[in-house]
N, C-alpha and C positions, 0 to 999 in steps of 0.2 A: 222628316215631316216639317212642313212650313209652320212658322210661329204665327199665332193669331195677332191681328193688328193691336188689340188691347194689351197683349203681352209686351209688344215692342214699345208701346207708349208708356207702360208702367216702368220698364227698364230704363227708358230714356228719362223719365221723371226722377227716378231714384239716383241718377247720376249727379244731380245738383246738390241735394242736401247731404249726400253720403259719398264723399270722394273715393273711398275704397271701392265702391260699386263701379264708379266711372273707370277706375284703373283696371279692375277685373274685366269690364266690358271692352276696354281698349285692347287688352291682351287676348281675350278669347272670342269675342264677337267679330267675325270677319265678313259676314254676308249682309247683315241688315244695315243699310246705309243710314237710315233714320236713327237707329240706336247709336251707331258710331259717331254721327254728327253731334248728338247731344252728349255722348261720353267725352268726346274731345272738348266740347265747350264746358261741360261740368268740371272736368279736371283742370282746364285752363282757368276757370272761375276760382277754383280752390287755390291754385298757385298764385293768382292775382291777390286773393284775400290774404294769403299767407304773407306776401310781400308787404301789402298795405298794413297788415296787423303789426309787423315789426316797426314800420314807420310810425304808426299811431302810438305804439308803446313807447318808442323813443321820444316822440313829441310830447306825449302826456307826462313824461318825467319832468319836463321843464315848466309845466303850468300848474296852477292851483287846481284847475278843473280837470286834471288828468283822468281821474276815475270816471267822471261823467263823459268825457270824450270817448273812452274805451267802451262804455256801456252803449252809447249812441252808435258807435261803429258796429258793435256786434249785433245790436238790434236790427240795424240796417242790413247786415250781412245775412242774418237768418231770414228776414222778410224777403230779401232779394232771392235767396235760394228757394224759398217756398213759392215765390211768384214764378220763377223760371221752371220749377218742377210742375206747377199747375199748367203752365203753357205747354210744356212738353207732353204732359199727360193728355191734354186736349188736342194733340196732333199738330200743334203749331211749330213751324220751323222759324226761329227768330235769331237775331244777332245780338250778342252781348257786346256793348261798345268796348273798344280796345282789345278785349279778348278775341273776338271774331277776327279783327284786322290782323292781330299778331299771329293767330293760327293760320290765316289765309296766306300770309307772307312766308311763314317759316315751316309749315308742315305740308308736305306734298299730298298726303292722303286726305287732308281736310278740304271739303268742298261744300 
């Protein structure tokens, strides 16, 4: 049975704030290209945030304002994830800077 469009949009939206959902979708969803596109980008976004988080943590150790820097970073990360989820839920196919380019160059399946 074919999945309703709104189901695809919901799954695509959940890939951004909940990286385990993106990983599960990458493993099990093979047919819905819209869901796979956002699952790839959602998981790539999580990986990029993880790398940036380590860099921010290391950088914040050397400054007096370290905790403020970390809070600003995580507020931005949460707001960005919610923004991307909203766009995916509304049926938009968009590109996250750097993440999209990296995936396009390195992942054959990503289109």
